[in-house]
N, C-alpha and C positions, 0 to 999 in steps of 0.2 A: 671365153673371149667376147666381153661386152659390147653391143652397137646399139648408139639410140636412133630411132627412126621417127622422124615427122609429118609420115605420110604413107600410105600404100605401097605409092612408088618408090619411097627410099628402103623399105621393109623388105620388097621384093627382089631390090638390085643386091642388097645382102646376101640375099637364096639365090639368086643369079650367077653371083660369084661364086658361092661353094662350088653349086655344079656345073660350072665351066669346069673344074678340075676331077668331076667322079668319071670313074670308068669301068663303073658296073658291079651288081651286087652291093650296095652302099642302102645302108639304111639311116632315114632320117623320124626322130622320134620329138615328136612335134607337143609340147603342153602349155597351158594358159588357160583362162579367164574366155568365158564369150566375146568375143569382138575387140582379143588382145593382138592380133592378125595372123591367125596360123592359116590359112586360106591365102591370103597373099603370098604372107613366106612361098606357099605349094608353086605359087603364079609364077613368081622366083625360079623356083627349082626347075618350074617345066622349060621358063624361058631361057636356063644355063642347059639344056637336056636339048635345045630344039623343038617342044613341044612348043604350038600358039596358044600363050598363055589365056587370052579368051576364052580358050575351050575346059578352062578350070572352074570348077564349082564347085564347091559344099558338097560330096558326096553323102548328105546327112541323110537322106532317105533310100540313097542306092548301097551304101557300106562301102565298095570297092569303084575304081574306075580305073579303067587303065588307060593312057595317051602313048601312042610309038610317036618316037623321036630318034636322036643321035642314040640314047637309050632310051629305053619303054620307061615310064614312069607310073607306079601300080600307086594310088592315091585313098588312103582310108581314113575313112572317120567313124570313132568309135562310140559316140555322144551319146548315141539312143541305145547301145548295148548293156546288156544286163550282165553283171559276173560271170566269168565264163565262155560267154555267147562270141567272145573273139576268137575263141578255139576253132570253131564252126566254119570260119571264113577259108582256113587252107592258107593263114600268112606266112606262114613257116615255109612255106614253099614259093614264094618271092624275095628277093626280086630276081635272083639271077643273074648270071652272067652278063644280061644284058639288059638287065634294068637297076631302077632304082626305086626304092619302096619308100613312101612318105607318110606318117600314121600320125592322124591328128588325135585327141583325147589318148594320148600315148599312157597315161597313167591308168586306164583302164584295163591296158591289155594282163592278163591274168599269169604270165607268164614272160621271161624276159630270156628270150634265145641268140640274141643278138649280141655278140662281144660285140667290140668297135664301132658302135652304133652311133650316131650324131645325133647327138640328144639337144634340142631346143627348147628354151623356155620365153616365152612373151608374156607381156605382162603390161598392165596400163601404166604410165606415168604421169598424166594427168592431162587435160584437154587430148590434143592430139599426139604428145609423147608416146611410145611406145620403148619398153625394153627390150631388147635380144639377148638372152645369154646364150651363146652357141660353145657346145661342148663337143671336143672331135674325141670318136672312140679312142680307147687302146686296146 
């Protein structure tokens, strides 16, 4: 499904609607260039999971942050990782039945263990326009 967004709020609203149907165990793999809206999307996931979206920041230097809510949101950012370093994070042990894992820069994962993951690709469309392609896992 393709969505168009003209603001961070619209991007977050798409993610919030998606997350409102989550029950635990979901994995969201986000790809897209710098500034495409990946963190804004994660803030929307947070709101849909009962997490204060203001708490969500890009974890570029922390790599992995967890936020408790209706379901725990585990937020990983792989931007600064070298090839293979994601294996040291233990992401495969997340999200569990009571959590959701969102991975920014998912194209840097050295493995693809999550069948059924939701894949979200965000791209600049010129000006404030962003295109979000959301593919539900099977």
